[in-house]
TIMAR-214560 format. One line per field, with one value per residue: residue number from 1; residue in three letters; y negated, x, z negated of N, C-alpha, C, O, CB in turn. Coordinates in steps of 0.1 Angstrom, whole numbers, plus 5000, padded with zeros to 4 digits. Atoms other than C-alpha are relative to their C-alpha. Glycine has a CB too. Layout:
TIMAR-214560
nr <- c(NUM,...)
rest <- c(Ala,...)
n.Y <- c(Y,...)
n.X <- c(X,...)
n.Z <- c(Z,...)
ca.Y <- c(Y,...)
ca.X <- c(X,...)
ca.Z <- c(Z,...)
c.Y <- c(Y,...)
c.X <- c(X,...)
c.Z <- c(Z,...)
o.Y <- c(Y,...)
o.X <- c(X,...)
o.Z <- c(Z,...)
cb.Y <- c(Y,...)
cb.X <- c(X,...)
cb.Z <- c(Z,...)
//
This chain:
TIMAR-214560
nr <- c(1,2,3,4,5,6,7,8,9,10,11,12,13,14,15,16,17,18,19,20,21,22,23,24,25,26,27,28,29,30,31,32,33,34,35,36,37,38,39,40,41,42,43,44,45,46,47,48,49,50,51,52,53,54,55,56,57,58,59,60,61,62,63,64,65,66,67,68,69,70,71)
rest <- c(Met,Lys,Ile,Glu,Glu,Ile,Arg,Glu,Lys,Thr,Glu,Gln,Glu,Leu,Asn,Glu,Ile,Ile,Ala,Asp,Ser,Lys,Lys,Gln,Leu,Phe,Asp,Ile,Arg,Phe,Lys,Lys,Tyr,Thr,Asn,Lys,Tyr,Glu,Asn,Ser,Ala,Asp,Leu,Gly,Arg,Ala,Asn,Ser,Gln,Ile,Lys,Glu,Leu,Arg,Lys,Ser,Ile,Ala,Arg,Ala,Lys,Thr,Val,Ile,Asn,Gln,Lys,Lys,Glu,Val,Lys)
n.Y <- c(5012,5012,5009,5010,4993,4998,5013,5003,4991,5004,4993,4987,4992,4997,4990,4988,4996,4995,4987,4991,4998,4992,4986,4995,4998,4988,4988,4997,4995,4987,4991,5000,4993,4986,4994,4997,5004,4989,5003,5012,5012,5003,5005,5013,5008,5002,5010,5013,5003,5004,5013,5010,5002,5008,5014,5006,5002,5012,5011,5002,5005,5013,5009,5001,5009,5013,5005,5003,5011,5011,5003)
n.X <- c(5008,4992,5001,5011,5012,5000,5002,5014,5008,5001,4991,5006,4997,4985,4998,5005,4989,4989,5004,5001,4986,4993,5005,4994,4986,4999,5003,4989,4989,5003,4998,4986,4992,5005,4997,5012,4997,4995,4988,4993,5007,5010,4993,4996,5012,5004,4990,5004,5013,4996,4993,5010,5009,4993,5000,5013,5003,4992,5006,5013,4996,4994,5011,5008,4992,5000,5014,5001,4992,5007,5012)
n.Z <- c(5000,4999,5011,4998,5003,5014,5007,4998,5008,5014,5009,5002,4988,5000,5010,4994,4990,5008,5005,4989,4995,5009,4999,4988,5003,5008,4992,4991,5008,5005,4989,4997,5010,5001,4986,4991,4986,4993,4992,5004,4994,5010,5012,4997,4999,5014,5005,4995,5006,5014,4999,4997,5011,5011,4995,5000,5014,5005,4994,5007,5013,4999,4997,5012,5009,4994,5003,5015,5002,4995,5009)
ca.Y <- c(5000,4966,4939,4915,4942,4947,4910,4908,4934,4928,4939,4968,4980,4978,4999,5025,5025,5031,5059,5076,5072,5087,5117,5122,5118,5145,5169,5165,5169,5199,5216,5206,5221,5253,5259,5257,5242,5268,5250,5221,5198,5200,5194,5164,5150,5155,5135,5106,5107,5105,5075,5057,5064,5051,5019,5014,5019,4993,4969,4972,4967,4937,4920,4927,4910,4881,4876,4876,4850,4827,4828)
ca.X <- c(5000,5014,5019,4994,4967,4977,4976,4940,4928,4915,4933,4908,4913,4951,4948,4928,4955,4981,4962,4955,4992,5004,4981,4993,5029,5024,5008,5036,5063,5046,5045,5081,5094,5073,5086,5052,5068,5076,5102,5126,5104,5076,5101,5115,5080,5073,5105,5094,5059,5074,5095,5065,5042,5068,5071,5034,5030,5058,5042,5008,5024,5043,5012,4993,5021,5022,4984,4988,5015,4993,4964)
ca.Z <- c(5000,5009,4984,5000,4996,4960,4951,4964,4939,4904,4873,4868,4904,4899,4867,4887,4914,4888,4872,4905,4916,4884,4888,4924,4912,4885,4910,4935,4909,4895,4929,4935,4903,4905,4941,4958,4989,5014,5035,5033,5055,5029,5001,5019,5025,4987,4979,5001,4986,4951,4961,4976,4947,4922,4943,4945,4907,4901,4926,4908,4874,4886,4900,4868,4848,4872,4868,4830,4832,4852,4827)
c.Y <- c(4988,4990,4990,5007,5001,4987,4996,5007,4994,5008,5014,5009,5004,5011,5014,5005,5007,5014,5011,5004,5009,5015,5007,5003,5013,5012,5003,5005,5014,5011,5001,5009,5014,5007,5004,4996,5011,4997,4986,4988,4996,4994,4985,4990,4997,4989,4986,4995,4995,4986,4989,4998,4992,4985,4994,4998,4987,4987,4996,4994,4986,4989,4998,4990,4986,4993,4996,4988,4987,4995,4992)
c.X <- c(5009,4997,4989,4987,4999,4996,4985,4991,4999,5008,4994,5003,5015,5002,4995,5010,5011,4997,5000,5014,5007,4995,5006,5015,5002,4998,5012,5013,4998,5002,5015,5008,4996,5002,4988,5002,5008,5013,5005,4993,4989,5007,5005,4989,4996,5010,4996,4987,5003,5006,4989,4990,5006,5001,4986,4995,5008,4994,4987,5003,5005,4989,4991,5007,5000,4986,4999,5008,4993,4989,5004)
c.Z <- c(5000,4989,5002,4996,4985,4993,5001,4990,4986,4991,4997,5012,5000,4989,5005,5010,4993,4994,5011,5005,4990,5000,5012,4997,4991,5008,5009,4993,4995,5011,5004,4991,4998,5014,5008,5014,5007,5008,4997,5006,4990,4988,5003,5001,4985,4994,5004,4994,4986,5000,5003,4989,4988,5004,4999,4985,4995,5006,4992,4986,5001,5003,4988,4990,5005,4998,4986,4997,5004,4991,4989)
o.Y <- c(4987,4991,4986,5000,5000,4987,4988,5003,4986,5018,5024,5021,5015,5020,5024,5017,5017,5023,5022,5015,5018,5024,5019,5014,5021,5022,5015,5015,5022,5021,5012,5017,5022,5018,5015,4999,5016,5006,4979,4977,4984,4984,4977,4978,4986,4981,4977,4983,4985,4978,4979,4987,4984,4977,4982,4988,4979,4977,4984,4984,4977,4978,4987,4981,4976,4981,4986,4980,4976,4983,4988)
o.X <- c(5019,4986,4983,4978,4988,4989,4980,4979,5007,5014,5002,5006,5018,5011,5001,5012,5017,5005,5004,5017,5015,5003,5010,5020,5012,5005,5015,5019,5007,5008,5019,5016,5003,4997,4988,4994,5018,5021,4999,4994,4988,5001,5004,4990,4992,5005,4997,4985,4996,5002,4989,4986,5000,4999,4985,4989,5002,4993,4985,4996,5002,4989,4987,5001,5000,4986,4992,5003,4995,4986,4996)
o.Z <- c(4993,4983,4992,4991,4979,4983,4993,4988,4981,4995,4996,5010,5004,4992,5002,5011,4997,4995,5009,5008,4995,4998,5012,5002,4994,5007,5011,4997,4995,5009,5007,4995,4992,5016,5014,5023,5001,5010,4989,5000,4988,4982,4994,4996,4982,4986,4996,4991,4981,4992,4996,4986,4982,4995,4994,4982,4988,4999,4989,4982,4992,4997,4985,4985,4998,4995,4983,4989,4998,4990,4980)
cb.Y <- c(5000,4993,4992,4996,5013,5005,4989,5003,5014,5000,4993,4998,4992,4988,4997,4998,4988,4991,4999,4994,4987,4995,5000,4991,4988,4999,4997,4987,4990,5001,4995,4986,4993,5000,5012,4992,4986,5006,5001,5000,5004,5012,5009,5000,5007,5013,5004,5000,5011,5010,5000,5004,5014,5006,5000,5009,5012,5002,5002,5012,5009,4999,5006,5013,5005,5000,5010,5012,5001,5003,5012)
cb.X <- c(4990,4997,5013,5000,4999,5014,5008,4995,5006,4985,5001,4985,4997,5008,4993,4986,5004,5004,4986,4992,5007,4998,4985,4999,5006,4990,4987,5004,5003,4985,4992,5006,5000,4985,5009,4988,5008,4990,4996,5014,4993,4992,5012,5007,4989,5001,5014,5000,4990,5010,5010,4992,4996,5014,5005,4989,5005,5015,4997,4992,5010,5010,4991,4998,5015,5003,4989,5005,5014,4994,4993)
cb.Z <- c(4988,5014,4998,5015,5006,4995,5007,5014,4999,4995,4986,4998,5012,4996,4987,5007,5008,4988,4993,5012,5002,4985,5001,5011,4993,4989,5008,5008,4988,4994,5012,5000,4987,4996,4998,4994,5000,5009,5016,5005,5013,4996,4997,5014,5007,4993,5004,5015,5000,4994,5011,5013,4995,4998,5014,5007,4991,5005,5015,4999,4993,5012,5012,4992,4999,5015,5005,4992,5007,5014,4995)
//
């Protein structure tokens, strides 16, 4: 998700995005560490998904903090 899209959302929507992303992150990591991926392509895709989810969580948290500073 792009930062412009994140900035347009309310704090409640951002918290929902964070919760959903954390759940997806947990699921991907669980599959990764229990060897549920059959080939290296799937494992590589999982690694990139983890990276993107972590970034989107950080972006959402940053926007929440920026909105709190403005108030």
